[in-house]
C-alpha positions, 0 to 999 in steps of 0.5 A: 642399189649398185645399179642406181649409181651415177659413178663406178670405180671400174669399167666392168662394174659400170657397164654391167650395172648400167646394162642391168638398169637399162634392162629393168627399164625395158621390163617395165614396158616390154612386149609379151614375147621375148626378143628373137634377136639381140643386137649390140651396136658399138663403134668397136668391140672391146671389153665394154661390148663383151660385158654387155653381151655377157649380161644379155646372155644371162638374161636371154640365154636362148637368144643369139647376140650380134655385136657390130657398128650398124644401127639397122634393126629387124623385127623382134630384135632388141637393139642396145646402143653403147655410147662411151665418151672417153675424151676426159682424162679422169673419167669415161662417161657411158650412155646406153639406149635401147630399141625394141619393136618400134619403141625407143627406151629412155637412155641410162647414163653413168660415169667411170672413174679409175679406182680399181683398188675400190673393187679389187685391191689384190689386182691393184697391189699386183699393179703397184707392188711398191706400196703396202695398201689398205682400203677404208670403206664407209659402212653404210649409205650417207646423206653427203659425200663428205660424211661418207668420206669421213667414215671411210677415213676412220675405217682406214685409220683403224686399219693403219693403227697396228702398222703405225704403233709397230713402227713407232712403239712409243705411240703404243700408250694406254688411253692414247688410241683415240687421239692417235686415230684422230691424227691419222684421220687428219693425215688422210684428209691432207692426202698423206700416205699416197691417199686416193679417195672415191665417192660413189653417188646413188639415186634411190628409185623410191624417193629420188634422194641422193645417198653416198658411199666412199672408199679411201686408199692408203699406203702404210709402207715405211717410207709413207709412215715416215711423214709422222716424224714431222707431225704426229711424233713431235705433238705426241712428245709435247702431249706426254710432257704436258701430262707428266708435268701436270701429274708432278705438279698435282703431286707437289701441290698435294704434298705442300697442302698436306704439310700446311694443313698439318702445321695449322691443325697443330698450331690451332690445337685442332679447334678449326679442323673441319674449316682447315680440311675444307680450305685445303680441299678448295685450295687443291681444286684451285691449284689443279685448275690452275695447272690445267690452264697452264699446261 
């Protein structure tokens, strides 16, 4: 499926898979005999040309590959023309076309956005040693980019959780895990922790439908986690205080109801015992609901 992406996180991955996609198109309508010559046309020989050359050698190991900037071809030659538009700051766009035995094949296109971390986190860590990086990924294809991002943020939050509770031990409380994960996902959504996001779109050949995968980069170093002091930590304290007040209020209400019940039961000599028990139970329920509303 990677061959059918419209965007790639690195030039090497984009060039390789776009070349494979073009060769697949050629295989659908190719001459009987393999090419006698392989010709790559590019303005200047660089990493992209070398990556295409490597793919061609794997596919046609017995055929010599020539790389230059000349658009002339010869009989029995498969010529690939590499168009690379790097005029935009945030991405490069690739357009590869092919010519073989007088036939022009439909060009293939894709773009490359610089997200090395999505394919080689170790290399990114080497280039950015000041951070402590993790990557969250969507686990499958999703029908929308936002759905894929949500899945990737959830994975990133799970990977960050051990580092967060190590830095803030007070957050390591029973039954608080889901709440804390939701808060970390919210912080990631707000682009905290030096967050970067990458969404990859694919076209399914069989149906033409668009599906998506995503990755999220986050820095869990101590300076980045310090942002939680202003957001998550105060809310956690308010949350635990509310739980504590509710628990104490429920206990106090229960004690008062028990005392009143015992007194009324004694005063009526037990004649209305069942009615008093039902009344005490209803009062307790009402009191608990009132405490929940207040807290």
